Every structure is written in C-alpha cells, then in structure tokens.
N, C-alpha and C positions, 0 to 999 in steps of 0.2 A: 503618832500619825499626825497628817498635816489635814487641817479644816481647811475646806471650802467656801468658805464663807467671807464674805468684807467683814475684817473688822475695824478698829479706829487703826489710823496711821496705816493703810492697805497693803497696797502693792511694794514690793520690793524693787528697787530701780532696776537692778537687774536682768529683772523679768520683762522689762518694757520693750523690746528691743524685737524678742519675737511675736509681740502683741502687733507691734507696727507691723511688723512683717503677714501678720496674721491680717489687720486691718487693711492693709495694701494688697492682699491676695483676693480679699473680697471686694476691696472695690474694683480691681482688674475683671470679677466674673460678673459686678452687675454693671459694669460698662460693656463687657461681651455682652450679655443680655439685652442691653438697652440697642447696642449697634444691630444686633440680629433682628428683633423689632422691626427698628427702623426702616432695616432695610425691606423686609418684607414686607411691612409696611410702603415703603415705596413702592416696591415690585405692584403689590395689590391696588395703590392707585395709579400705577400708568396702566394695569390691567384695565381698570374699570375706564379711566379716562380715554384710553384707546377703545374700548366699546362703546363708550357714550360719544367720543368722533365718529365712530364706524359708523353708528347709528344714527345718529343727525345727520352726516354726509349721506348715506342711502335714503334718508325720510325727504331729503331736499332733491336728491336724484330721481325716486319715485314721482316725487312732485310734478318734475323739470317735465319728466317724460310722460307723464300726464296730460300736461302743460302742452306739449309737442303734439300729443294724438289729438287732442281737442284742436289747438288751433289746425292742424291738417284736414281733422273731417271737417271742422266746419268751414273753411276755405274750401274744400269740394263741395258740399253741399249748397254754398251760397252759387261758385259756379253753377252747378244746377240748375237752383233755382230759377238763377238769372237768365239760362238759358228756356224754363218753361215760361216763364213772363215774359222772352222774348218773343216766343211761339205762338203766344195767345195773344200778344199785340199786335202781331203780323197778321192774324187772320181777324182782328181788330178792323186793323187798317184796311184789308178786303170785304170786311163787311160795311162798311160803313160806303162804300162804293155802288153796294148794292139797293142804295134808299130809291125808292120809285118813284119818289116824285120829287126828284130831282130833276134838273133839265136836261136834257139831251139821255135819258135814263132811259133802256129799251124794256127792261124786266119789267112786268107785272106782278104784282102781291103774289099771285097762287105760286110762280116759279121759284119766288126766291128762298122761303125756308129748303126744299133742297137745295140751292147752291150752297145757301149756308151747313147744311150738313156737310155740303161735298169740301166745304174751308174748312170744319174743323177734324174730319176724317184723320188726319195724322198727328193729330194732336189729343193726346187720351188721358189729361188731366181736364183736359175742358168737358163739362157736362153739357152746358147749353149755350148758343150763340142764338142772340137777338138783336134787335132793332124795336125800339119804344119811344113812342113819342103820342102823350092822350091826346093832345090838340088835334091831331091832323087821325087818330085812330091808329096809327100806328103800331101794330105789335107781332110784328113777323118772328117766330123762335121755331127752333129745332126743336123744341119740345111738343108731346104732340098735344098739353094744354097748355100752351102757350097764349093761344089769343085770346083766352079767357082771362087772364092775368093782369090784375092792375100793380105798377113796377111803383106808384108814381110815390109812395110812400118810402121805397128804398132810400138809403144813404148817399148811393153813389149815384141816383139821379138827381136826385136834389141836390147834392154839391157840384154836375155838372150845369145845370139849369141857372146856379147861383155863381157859379164863377166861369166864367168866359173861358178863360185864359188858363183853364187849370191842367188843361190835358189829360195822360192818362191818371185814372184813380183807382186806386184799390180800397176795397171796401172790408168792415169788421166782417168777420164769420158770422153766419145764419143759416136758417133751415131753408131750403128751398121750397119753393111752393108749388112747383114741377115736379121735383123730383121726391121732395121729401128727406134731402139727405145734408146734410153739414158741408157748406162748401163757403165762398166767399168769391167776387165779382169783382172784374177789372171794366173800368167803362171808359167811352172816349165820346164827344161831343160830338154830331154829325156837322158836318159842314152845311156853310151857306149863309144865309143875312137872318138877322136873329138865331132864338134856339129854337134848334130843328129837332128836338130829342136825342136820343144816345142810340152808340151802340154799343151793345155789352158782354161779356162772356164770363161765365161764371165756372170757377175753379172745382174739382172736387177735391174735397180736404182730406177724405177717406183715403183716393188714392195715393196722397200725397206720405199721410200717415204710414200706409204701408212700405212706403220705400223709407223712412226713416226707420221704421221696426228691425226694417231686415238688417240695421246696422248696431251691432254688441258691444257697447261699451264698457258693460259689466253693471253689476248692480249699483244703485245709488245713482244713473247716469241719468240725462234727460236732453232733449234734443227739442227744439222749436222753433218754427218760424215767423218772427213778428212782425207788424208792422212799425213804423216807425217813432209812432206815438205810441209803442210798448204795447199795443193790444195783438193779443199771440191769433197769432191766424189758422196755423199747424204745430199740433203737441203731442210728439210720439207718446206720452205716457195718458194723457187724458183726450177720451173721444170728445167729452161732452164740451157744449160751449158758455162760457163763463163771460160774464160783464165786470167781474172783480177787476183791480187793478194788479197790474201784472207787477208778481216781484221781481221782474230783472230792472225796472224803471231805472233803481239806481246805475245800472249797470251801462244801460243806454244814455243816462246822462254825462256817466264818466266816458262814454265813447265819444261823446262830442260828433265833431265833423271828420271824425278819424274812420280809417277803412276797417282796421281790425285793433282788437284789443283783447288781452288776457288777464283776469282780474279774479277778484273773490269776494264773494257777500255770503251774508248771511239769509238763507231759504227758510220761510218758512216750515218747510216739508223734510226738507234734505237734510238741513244745519249750516256750518260752514261750507261752502260747494265754491270749485273751481272753475272756472267759465271762461269759454273763447266765444267771442262776439265778431263776426265778420259782417260788412254790408254786403247785400247786395248789389254788384254794379251796374247804378243804371236804372236803378227802382227804388221807390220807398219802404223797404222790407231787411231785414237784419237775420239771421240764422243764429241760434244760442246754443252750443253745444256744453253743457256742462257735466261735472260728477259730485257730490259729496266728499269731501274731505275725507269723511271714515272710511269709505268703502273703498277710496283710491289706496289708502293706507292701511287697510286688511293685512293685505301680504304682509305688508313693510312690520306693522305690530308681530304677527306670527315669528317674522323673522326674528327681529329686538328682542321677543321675550324667548326666543330660544338662546338667542346670545348674550342676554343676561344670565339665563338658568345657565349657560357655560359657565360665562365669568365668575359664577358666585357659585361655581362647584370649583370651578379652581382654586378659587381665593377662598373658598372655605377648606379646602384641601389644603394650601398652604398654611392657614392658621394651624388646624389639626396639625400640620409634618412641626410646624414651631411648635406648637406648645408640647407634641408630643420632645421635640429636640430639645428644648428647653429644661424638659422634667428628665430624660436623660442627660443633660449636661450638669444639670444638679443632681443626682444621683452620682454621676460619675465624679463633681468635685466632693461629694459626701464619701464614696470608696478610697476616694484618690488622701482626701483628707486622713480618712479611717487607715491608710497604708501608711501614710506616711508620722500618724500617730504611731502605728505599728510598729515600720521601721525604728521610729526614735526609739520608742520601748526596750525593742531590742538592741539599739546599739547602748540606750543608759543599760540595759541589763548586762550585756556581755562587758561594757568598761566597770560594773556593778561587781560583776561575777567575778574579775579578774582582781580586783581589790581586796574583795572576800573573799577571796581564795588566800591571798600572803596574810591578810590580815585574823583567816581562821589560827593561821598556826601559831601566830603568837597569842591569841586568845584559849588557843587548846592549851596551852602551856602553862599560862595564867590560871585557866581554870582547875586544872587536873592536878599541879601544883597545891593549888588552895585547899583544894579535896582530899590530898592526903597529908596537909600541914592541920587542916582541920580535924582529919580520924587519929593526930597524934596531940592534940591538945585536950587540955582538960575541959572537961561541958562548965559553962559558966564564968570561966577567966576573961580576961584582959583579953590574953590572944584568941582565945574562940570570937570574942565579939568581932576582933580585927579581921580575922579571917573569913567569918561570914558575911559580913559587907564584902568584903575583897568577891566573896563568892555569887552574894545577888549583884553584885556592879558586874562579873561577868555575865552572869545569866542574860541581865536587860542588855549588853554588847553584843550576847548571841543571839537574841529576840530581834535584837535588831538589823544583826548581819541575815539572820533568815529573812529578813521581810525585806532587804535588799536582791537579796540573792534568787526573792521568786520571781523578778524581772526577766532576769534568764534562766527559769527553769518551767514553761510552761507545759502545762498538764501535770504537773506532778501530785501526786496522790492517787488512791485507788475510788474507783464510782462503785458506790454501794446505797442500796434504799436506805436514807435516814430519814428521820421524823422533823421536820419542822418545828411542832410543838417542841422538842425538847431542846432542840438546838437553840429558839429564842427564851427558854426557861433559863437555860447556861448564860447563857450573853445577860439575860435583866440582874441574875444574879450574882455577877461577877463586875458589874458594871453600875448600876445602881448604886453598890454602897457606899461609891465615892461621890457621889453626887452633891451637887450643893441644896442646900435645904430648900431655894425657893424656884426651887427645877421641878416639873412634875412630868412622868414619864407615863403614859399609859400604854399598856399593850394589851393588845385582844388579838384572839384567833378560836376559828372554830372547835369545835370540840370533835369531829371527825377529822379523823389523821390526814395531815397532808405531807404525803411523803413524795421525795424526790430523789433523783439519783445522783449522787455525788459524795464529797471528799469532806466527813462533817469535819476536819478541822479547818479546811480552809473556808467550809459556810460559816464557820462558826468565826473567823477571822474577819469574814467579810461582813454578817452582819455588828459584829463589835464597832466595827471600825465607821460605819454608817451611822450607829446608834452615837458611839463617843463626838462625833464631827457634827450633829445635831446637836448633842447635848453644850458642845463648845458655841455652837449658832447662837444658841439663844441666851448667852452669858451668863448672868448673875440673876434671872430671872425669866420663868416663861413654860412652855409646855412642849411636849415630844409627843408625839403618836406613833409606835409601833403596832401595824394591824396586816393579819397575813387573812387572805381568803382564796378561796378558790375560783378559780375565772374560765371563761371560754373563749379563745381568738378565731372570730369568725373569718377574715383578713389579712392576709401577711402584709407585714408594713419594716421600715425602718424604723427603730429606735436611737436615742442618744449613741447607745452603745450596744451591739448586736441585731441584730433581726429578727423579729416575732415570726413566725409561721402559722398556721391552723392550726389548731388543737385545745389541749387543754393543759393551764397554769396552775402552777401556785404565785399567788403575787404578794409580795411583803414591799409593804407601803412605810416610809422610814418619813415622817414629815414634822417640823417644828415652824416655831412662829419667829423665828428668828429676824436679820435683817435681808436674808435672800440676795441673791446674785444678780449680776448686771450677763445679760448674751454674752459680751466678750469674756467674762468670767468663767461664764457656763462653760464655751469651749476649751478652755485651759485648766479646765478642774481634775483633769486625767492625768496631767504631765507631770513625770518625776519631779522632784522637790519641790512641785509649786506650792505654795501655802500663802496666804492669807495673814498667817498668824505674825504676831510680835518675833523678831529674832531669839533662838532659844525657845520657844514656844512648842516648836513641832516640827517634824522631818520633810511633810510634806509626801509621803510616799502612802498614805491611807487609801486613795482615791485610786493612785496609780496600781496599789494592790486590787483593790476591789474588779478595777479592769478586767483586769489577768483574769481574777477568779471567775468573773462574769463569760468572758470569751471560754474558757477553758471549760466552762458547765456546761455549752449550748446555749444561754441562757441569754436575755435581755435584759438592761436596764434605760430608764426613763425617767430624765431629770427636768422640775418644774419647777423655774423659779421665777419669782420677781422682786426687784430691788423694795426694801418695804413690807413684802408680802410674804416670806415665808419661804422655806423649799422642801420638797415633796423629791424623795430617791422612790422609783417601783423598780422593785427586781422581778423578771417574771424567769421562774424557774419551770419545765418542762415536770409536769407532775407522772409520777411511776404509780403502777399498780401493783410490783412488790409489796413484801411484808419489809419492813424496818429490820436490820441487822443487830444482833446485842451486840454488845462491847464484851471482847475476850476480858478476862481477868488478869492483873498485872503478871507478870512472873518472876521469881527470885532470882538474883544473880546465882549463876551457878558458877562452882569453883572450878581447877582443874586435878588433875589426877601428875605433875608435873614434869607434863607434856614441854617439848622445846618449841619454840617460838622465835621463830628468825622475824625482828622487827628492822626495818627500812626507812626511813625518810631524812630530806634533805635540811632539814633543822636539826643539831644537835640535840637541843632539849627536848624537843617532842620524842627524839630516841629513849634520852634519859629517863624521861618521864613513864613512857608508855613501857621501858623494863620496869619503872617501879610500882604500877599501877600492876604489871600483869604475876609479878612476881607476890603481890600482895594477895592476887586469884588466886595461887598454887601453882602456878606457870616456871620455867624456865626459859626465860627471854634473853635473847641474843640481837644486841643491838648493832647495826652498822648506818653510820653514815654516807647516801649514796648509793647509788648502782653497784658502782665499780668493787667496792669492800662488800657489798650482800651477795654480789658473784663468786672474788674468791673467799671469802668463809664457807659460800655452799658447795662449791666444787672441793676441796679440801676433802666435807663429809657431809655427802648428800644425804645420807641415811641417818643422820642427827637429829634432822628437824621433821617436827608434824609437821606443823604449816607454816604459812609465811602471811605476815601481815606488813604489808608493803602503803608507802605514800600514792596515790595514781600521775601526780604530776613531778615530777626531776627535773632537771636542767639536763644532765646527760643521759638517762634513760627512764621513760615514762615506767610508771608501774608495768603497765601490761606489756612492754616489750621485756621488763626485768620477770614477770614471770613468763615470759616464753622461752625465755634462756634457760630458765629453771627448770621447766615442765621437759627441756629437750634433753636434760639430764636426768631428770626422776619425773617421769609421765605419772599426771594423776595427783600432784603436790596440791594438797587443800591450801585456796588464797583466798585474803579477805583483801580489798583495796579500800582503801579511804582517803576522802578528798575533801579539799574545802570548799569544792564547788558543786559537783554530784550533777543531777540531773537523768533523765529518762535514757540522754545521749550512752553515757556514761556507765548507764548500768546495762543497756542492751550490748556496746563495748564489753563491759565486763564479763557479760556470762559468753561471749561470742568467745571471747579470752580465754575463760580456762577458771575464770574468778568464780569463787564461792557464795561470795556474798560482797557488797557496794556497801560501805555504811558513810556519813557524812560528819566532817569535823565540826565542830570540836565534838569529840566523844564522850559518851558519858560512861561510867566503869561498868551499868547494869548494862547498857547497849552494847558494849564491848564485849562482855562475859558472856550473853545470851547468845551473840552471831561466833564467839570461838566455839562454845561449847554445841551448837547445832554445827558447824564445820567440821568438827573433828568427832563426832556422832557419825555423820553422815561417811564421813571417812572409813572408821571404824567398819560402819553397817557393808559397805561396799567390799575393801578387803576381805570379810568372812564370807559375805557371798563367791567372792571370787576364788578363797581355799574352799568352800565346800564344793562349789562348781567344777575343781582341780582333783576332791577327792573323792 
C-alpha cells in the first residue's frame, strides 16, 4: 500500500507531468478569476464614474439654472426700481417749480400742499412730498404734521446744502417723523442763487418690500435694494433698519463700474451664496438677488443620494453576483476535479480489472496446484516448506490483485451494522505487532459503541491503510494517534473526498507527527499508483482504495497537512441506530457424493486443476477447454451432468451465453459462474441469466466446496418439490 507522505528522494519523475498539468489548470483558474474580478471592478468603476460625472454635471446645471434665474429676476427688479425712482424724480422736478418765493411764482403757500398731493397721487411708492428751507421758514409737505417737523438734521438736507452740484441724492433708510414708517428720501436742491432749500420725496420701504416678498425664489433666498455705497434701502427678509456694514460690500466692489455681475460670496447667515447684482440704470442703486448654495442644491442633493443609492445597489448586486459566481466556479472546478478523478479511477480500474482477470487465471493455477501439492507432501519436509512459501507468495499476489480490482468494483460488499471499536481493535492487533520500537501508536475510542452501516472488511482495510501510511510517515520514530468520536455536523459542506450533510457522524482521526505534505501532494494522494516511497517500497494503491471505500459508504474524508507539521486524516461515517451484526461461524468444506460436474474454462491448466480439486472433494468432474467442446459434450448426454462450473469470460462464447445454450437443452441446470474480475454487474447479470452463484478467482477449495454443496442442495430441493406437486 502506498504512503502519501513525502520521504527523502520524493516524487518519481514520471509523475511530474500530471502535476505540471494540474498547476497549469490551477493557474488558468486563477487567471480566469482575476479577469472576472477585474472586469466586474472595471464595470463598477465605470458605473461609479458615470454616476459621479452625471451628478457633478447636474450640480453645475442646477447652479447655472439658478444663476440665470437670479440674473433675470435682478434685471427685472432693476428695471422696476429705475421706473419707480424715475417717477419719483419727475414729481420732484414738478415740486421744485412750486417754490412760492421764486420770482414769477403765482402760488401762495396755502395752496402748495394740495398741489404736491396732486403731483404724488399717481406714484404709490411716495409717501410724502415736501419743500424745505429753514432759512425762509419753508416747510410745505403733503404730510399733515409736516409744518412742525425740522428736517435740517437729515442727511439728504445736509448733503444738498454742502454740495451744490450733487443733483439727485438718495438717502439711507430711516423712520419717518411724519408717518412713523421706514422710508428713504430722494432730494434735489431748489433752483436759485445760493442755497434755497430742497425738494424731497420719501419712498415707502414697506411698499417696495411687499413687492419683493411676492417673488418666491425658494428657501434661503434674498432680495435687496442697495445704495451704491452698500447701504441697504429695502430688504425683503428684514423689516428692521440696520446700520451694520452690508454683507454685500465685497460683491459691490467686484461689480465696480459694470452694470451686472453674478458671483459667489460667504454670507454670515446664508453661508455660501450665489448672488446676482444689477445696477439700477441712471440711479445710484443696485438690486441684489441671491440664494444660498445649500438651498439651491437641496433638490440636487436628494437626487444625488438617490443616484448614489441606486449605483451602490447595482454595484453591491454585481459584487454579490461575482462572489456567488466565483463560489459556483470554485465548486464547479472542485466537482470537475472530483469527476476527473473518478473518471481516472474508473479508467485505471477498467485497465487493472482486465489485467487482473488474466493474471488471476495464472495465479489460480499456481495457488491451486500448490495447495494440492501441499496435501501430498509430508509435514515438516523440505518440499512442504517450499510449497508453503509458494502458497504464501501466491496469497500475497492474490491480495494485491484484489486491491487492484477494488478500483473496478465500486460498491462491492454488503452493508451491515458494524462496531467501529471492534474494527479498530482488530486493526491495532494486526498492525502494531510489526511497528518499529520508536513508533508510538495511541488509540482512543468512547465507551459507547459507534455503530455504522458498512462492509466490515472494507472498513478494516481502509483503517489499516490509513494507520500504515501514518506509521510510514513518522519513519523511524514518532507518534501516531487514532481517535474515534461521535460528532454532529450542523451545516453541509464539501470535504477533500465526498460531501458532509447535516446529521450525526462517527469521526475517525488518524494523525501523525511526520513531515507532512504540500498542497500539490494532497491534490494527488488519491491517484492510483502515486507514491512517494522509494521504488519497490509501495504500490501507491492504499489511499486510492481508501478513496473508493469512503465514497462507497456515503462517507467523507478531510485531509489536513502542512510540510513539517504532520498530517491528519479525518473520516466521517454516518452513524446507525441498529445493533452490530454477529459474525457467522466459519463453515466446514462439505464433500460431494459422486455428482458429475461439467467444468469449462479457456485455460487448460485451470480445467485440469478444477478436475483434481473436485475429484478430491468427492465429485466426478468432466473438464472442457472452451465453450464449443462443452456444448458438444453436454449435448451428447444432457442428463449426465448435475451442475455446470464455467468461466464467465471466454473468447468464443461467454459463460452466460454458454449457460443459455445449455439451459435450452436442459432447463434448470444448476450453474456456477467463475470470473477473475467479478463485480456487482456480473453478479446481477449472472442471477438474471440463470446462474445460481458467481465466484471470484482464484478460488479456495473451501469456497468452491460450499458453493457447490449449496447449489446442488437447492437443485435437489426444487426437484423434490416438483415431484411432490406432480404426485
């Protein structure tokens, strides 16, 4: 039997080619996986890049759309402010003509307020129109309390007095003393020599603010009318007046002398803000329309998160599918490798079976004649010793052929409840007697019986092979542990050999402290004739036989090994609830009563051997070489023969075909098929073809005697039954 552990002078060069092929196949598999991963990664990266590009593009589009909207609104409001200021300026010009002290003016002071009211009646934003000159005591106003108000401290009055060429002046917003409402004033210097006072109009801030509030630009937006120096005249968001520096000063500086500007600034309340500035044509005022970037991008962010979530789902699904595909690919490779291994074993088994069949014919003659020679030699003689050595060598050859035939005969053996403790005890007693003194074998098993359903002989052979391999692995000194336990498998998974399902198993662990194996060696240890032993020290069939026995029993085997760390073989056998069967006592070889047996084989030496063995058992054998001679002899006297003993595989006509021809002449003829190959297929075909038993070469005398006795007894019982029925 072949050990699978590496020894000095390790692998045979003839085995390097399959190993190279396996490495190339593994490299191709890894390359395929890498390509799949790279392809999926590239696709996912492309999807993410596309999402990122689309998201950034939509962001720019959103900001550009907001900028266009702000520019349009700012332009419209600037035109509206220009018209309002122009209308106010026009009524200022009309009011300047109403100066009662101007030469040629026909108006008296009492009539001027009514005229002022008439001029401002068509301009709703103007709340008060007045003429003021404290030097002349001139204070004519549309406000009821205008005559009692002193405006000499107002900025619009002081600016006109001190700057003769000022022209139109727009004041800062203030609370009107006449109306008590927020307002700002437009003023012009009254014509005439020197300073003769001012004509002024106060603009209602609340009126303009309501106009701005009617425009809904969304959350975080703002609209303001500024003086050129940055002082806020009207703010849509703030009704109160403020003297604080305007947050738009930096934008006004950027505007310079231009008419319009769209820019981005940091606002203290709004944060990063997109604003559009539009100068009011002809007047020292600027319209500001802005909105915080956070609020502009609110809808965009919602869409972006949805897009990111969708892309994440797609890429996560792709990753899950990739992982599932890689696992399926790995499983497919593993199943393919197992199928390839099974096909290789089947092919080798078929080849080995054909060789073993012919070899068994030769071996049967050697073993049979050696047994006959031993019966006719004196005990203790030199001749008897030589014959015993021949029988021993032949038996060893028979065992080797039986192991070779195991590859071509899967499922051989009857499944019965078997106690693993008993098999382990037998293996220990047979193996440990020949152990080197420095090798220590520890064997442990639970007190409760571990009962499995299987063939005791095959399980014995499997455990003996594993134990012998472990002993060989430790070499001249080391430790081997054999442990049997009951275990529960909670989840199905694949093993090195077979697949474990959920359930209770008996686990047998055979571990050693040897040199271990590499992963490449573990992949090949179950190949027939693969061995790391020196030439002549092993056949390489031990673990191949273990492989077949494990699969035949619906079991599984896991191999754990690393170079320099030893090896552990774990065999999982399904536990059975039945009681172990009792071994039947061996039966004695019965003798015949002169029955005539037709012996047929294509090997003349085997025919003569069978004749001598049958004659020694008390039968009358008639030997025929080949089916043609057997047909001729049988047809000459069909009733002469009590049974047929024929080889199953012959060149001219098979044993089954010969039996069919003979049973046409004599139905119900008892027959025994003998084959050097055997197997369940031949057993089934023999039963269907009318054979009463199928035996495997080389035959032992006791086996042949028992089979013949049973077949003849059955035939006699059937004959007696027919006779009784006829009577």
